[in-house]
C-alpha positions in Angstrom: 43.5 -11.8 14.6 40.5 -13.3 12.9 38.0 -11.1 11.6 36.1 -13.9 12.2 32.8 -14.2 14.4 33.0 -17.9 15.8 30.1 -19.7 15.7 31.1 -21.5 19.7 32.1 -20.5 22.3 35.5 -22.2 23.9 32.6 -24.7 25.6 31.5 -25.9 22.6 28.3 -23.5 23.3 26.6 -22.1 20.7 28.2 -18.2 20.6 26.0 -15.9 20.7 25.7 -13.7 16.8 26.5 -9.7 17.6 23.0 -7.2 17.5 24.7 -5.4 15.0 24.8 -8.5 12.7 22.7 -7.7 9.5 19.1 -8.2 8.9 18.7 -10.2 5.4 15.7 -9.0 3.2 14.5 -12.0 3.7 14.1 -12.3 7.3 12.5 -9.0 7.7 9.4 -10.1 7.0 9.2 -11.4 10.2 10.7 -8.7 12.2 8.1 -6.9 10.3 5.2 -8.4 11.3 6.5 -9.2 15.1 6.3 -5.4 15.0 2.9 -5.5 13.4 1.5 -7.3 16.5 2.7 -5.1 18.9 0.7 -1.8 17.4 -2.8 -3.9 17.9 -2.8 -2.4 21.1 -4.3 0.6 18.8 -7.0 -1.1 18.4 -8.0 -1.4 21.9 -11.7 -0.3 22.8 -12.0 -0.7 18.9 -15.3 -2.8 18.4 -15.8 -5.1 15.2 -19.2 -3.3 14.2 -20.8 -4.3 10.7 -22.4 -1.3 8.1 -25.9 -2.0 8.8 -26.9 -2.6 5.3 -23.7 -3.7 2.9 -24.0 -3.8 -0.5 -24.4 -8.4 -1.3 -21.8 -9.6 -3.1 -19.2 -6.9 -1.6 -16.6 -7.1 0.9 -17.3 -4.4 3.6 -14.8 -3.1 5.6 -16.9 -1.6 7.2 -17.5 -0.9 10.4 -20.3 2.1 11.2 -18.6 4.0 14.1 -17.1 6.4 15.6 -13.4 4.4 15.4 -10.8 2.8 13.6 -11.5 -0.4 12.3 -13.0 0.4 8.7 -10.0 2.3 8.0 -7.3 0.1 9.5 -8.9 -3.0 7.0 -9.3 0.2 4.0 -5.7 0.4 3.9 -4.4 -2.8 4.3 -7.5 -3.8 1.3 -5.2 -1.9 -1.1 -2.2 -2.9 0.6 -3.0 -7.1 0.0 -4.1 -5.5 -3.6 -1.0 -3.3 -4.0 1.3 -6.3 -2.9 -0.3 -8.5 -5.0 0.1 -6.5 -8.0 3.9 -6.6 -7.3 4.3 -10.2 -6.7 3.0 -10.5 -10.2 4.9 -8.7 -12.3 8.1 -10.5 -10.2 6.4 -13.7 -12.4 5.9 -11.3 -15.9 8.3 -11.5 -18.6 9.0 -8.1 -18.9 10.8 -8.8 -14.7 11.9 -11.9 -16.0 13.2 -11.8 -19.6 11.6 -8.5 -21.6 14.1 -5.3 -21.7 13.5 -4.6 -17.6 16.8 -2.8 -16.7 18.7 -3.7 -13.9 18.2 -0.7 -11.8 14.5 -1.7 -12.4 14.6 -4.6 -11.2 15.4 -3.1 -8.4 13.1 -0.9 -7.8 10.5 -3.2 -8.5 12.1 -5.7 -5.9 12.1 -2.9 -3.4 8.3 -2.1 -3.5 7.6 -5.2 -3.6 8.9 -5.8 -0.7 7.8 -2.5 0.6 3.9 -3.8 0.3 4.3 -7.0 1.2 6.2 -5.1 4.6 2.2 -3.0 4.3 0.3 -5.6 3.9 1.5 -7.4 6.9 1.7 -5.5 8.7 -1.9 -4.2 9.4 -3.1 -8.1 9.3 -1.4 -8.2 11.5 -2.2 -5.4 13.3 -6.0 -6.2 12.7 -6.1 -10.1 14.1 -9.6 -11.1 14.2 -11.1 -7.7 13.1 -8.7 -7.9 9.5 -10.9 -8.5 6.8 -10.1 -11.1 4.5 -7.7 -12.0 1.4 -8.8 -10.9 -1.7 -8.7 -12.3 -4.6 -7.1 -9.6 -7.5 -7.9 -9.7 -10.8 -5.2 -8.1 -12.9 -6.8 -8.7 -16.2 -6.2 -5.4 -17.8 -2.9 -5.6 -17.1 0.2 -7.3 -20.1 3.2 -7.8 -17.4 5.0 -8.5 -19.9 5.9 -5.2 -21.2 6.9 -1.9 -20.2 4.1 0.5 -21.4 1.3 -0.4 -23.0 0.0 0.9 -26.4 -3.1 4.0 -25.8 -5.9 1.9 -25.5 -5.4 -1.2 -24.4 -3.5 -2.7 -21.7 -2.0 -1.0 -18.9 1.9 -1.4 -18.9 3.5 -2.3 -15.6 4.5 0.9 -15.3 1.5 2.6 -15.7 0.0 -0.1 -13.8 2.6 0.5 -10.6 2.0 4.6 -11.3 -2.1 4.0 -11.4 -1.6 1.7 -8.4 1.0 4.3 -6.2 -1.1 8.0 -7.2 -4.1 5.9 -6.0 -2.7 4.6 -2.3 -1.7 8.1 -1.8 -4.6 9.5 -2.4 -6.6 7.1 -0.5 -4.0 7.7 2.7 -4.5 10.7 1.8 -8.5 11.0 1.3 -9.1 8.5 4.4 -7.4 11.0 7.2 -9.5 12.2 8.2 -11.9 9.2 9.8 -9.2 7.9 11.5 -9.7 9.2 15.5 -6.9 7.7 17.0 -3.4 10.0 16.9 -1.5 6.9 17.2 -3.2 5.3 14.1 -2.8 9.0 12.7 1.0 8.6 13.1 1.1 5.6 11.3 -0.8 6.3 8.8 1.3 9.5 7.9 4.5 6.7 7.8 2.6 4.4 5.4 1.6 6.9 2.7 5.2 9.6 3.0 6.7 5.7 2.1 3.6 5.7 -0.7 4.5 9.0 -2.5 7.7 8.4 -3.0 6.6 4.9 -4.9 5.3 7.6 -6.9 7.4 9.7 -7.4 10.4 7.1 -8.3 7.5 5.4 -10.9 6.7 8.6 -12.6 9.9 9.3 -13.1 10.8 6.7 -14.3 7.7 6.8 -17.3 8.6 10.5 -17.7 11.2 12.6 -16.1 9.8 15.6 -13.5 5.9 14.4 -13.5 6.1 13.3 -10.1 4.9 16.4 -9.6 2.5 16.6 -12.3 -0.7 18.9 -11.2 -2.7 15.8 -11.7 -1.3 14.0 -8.0 -0.5 18.3 -6.6 -2.2 21.2 -7.2 0.4 23.5 -8.3 -1.1 25.0 -11.4 -4.6 25.1 -10.6 -6.3 24.5 -7.0 -9.5 22.2 -5.9 -10.2 20.1 -3.3 -7.6 20.7 -0.3 -9.4 17.4 1.5 -11.7 15.0 -0.5 -15.0 16.0 0.0 -14.1 19.0 2.3 -13.6 23.3 0.8 -11.7 24.1 -2.2 -9.4 26.6 -3.2 -9.4 28.2 -6.6 -5.7 28.1 -6.7 -3.1 26.1 -6.6 -1.8 25.0 -2.9 1.3 22.9 -3.4 -0.6 19.9 -1.2 -1.3 16.7 -3.2 -4.7 15.7 -3.7 -6.9 13.0 -2.2 -9.3 11.1 -3.7 -12.4 9.8 -1.1 -13.3 6.4 -0.3 -15.9 6.1 -2.5 -13.8 7.5 -6.0 -10.7 4.8 -4.2 -12.6 1.6 -4.5 -14.6 2.9 -8.3 -10.8 2.0 -9.5 -9.6 -0.6 -7.0 -12.4 -3.2 -7.8 -11.6 -3.2 -11.8 -8.8 -4.9 -10.1 -10.6 -6.7 -8.1 -12.5 -10.0 -9.2 -16.6 -10.5 -7.8 -17.1 -11.9 -4.6 -13.6 -9.6 -3.8 -14.8 -6.2 -4.4 -14.9 -3.3 -1.5 -17.6 -2.2 0.6 -16.4 1.4 2.0 -21.0 2.5 2.4 -19.5 2.8 6.5 -17.3 4.9 5.6 -19.4 8.2 4.2 
């Protein structure tokens, strides 16, 4: 008996494909977008209320008041930035021609797929409430080298570490603003993936640094949550950053007119 799946039935009509046929990576995005669209119901009851004093020339993720639109747009903005970075990595000389090992290329491929899926997830879920597409500014990154020289441009893996660490700290710091339990659940699922990214990139750069004290409270204390009470002793918890702290860094990678205003969140 042949193991080949017939393309037509005996009457000549197209044969149905079995449900267990693997989904190709490129096709995954169609399914990711459809799934994200279904999550738009999580936003029910949220009205789009702009910040009362938006900073001129900045993209206001807003809104003010007790709803989740501002947090979701904040996450969407950061996912846009990460997706744009990894997409440009794959066009750069380090990935295409110079020195990247096959293992590193596979890792960078997977990270790009994840970040694009995250970006499209938020875009579809937010719908008409989404902020516009942002324009990145990567002039301080050298896409031709693995690691940049001290005091110079960041190399590919150094920049990846900066983006992934920032993403994890951002989700952790924004969790307290989320009102809807389902949105908090979704954020928790995404930040767990971002933490896997961060640990992987850190270990590529220096083995064993995935739990270094700059990201996890392993040797010193500090704020348990961004803006919250401090612990004098190590807690073993991930360090977090407030939205204001995050955009101070993220805005250095965004063009004028695409820089973020998070005044409605703080």
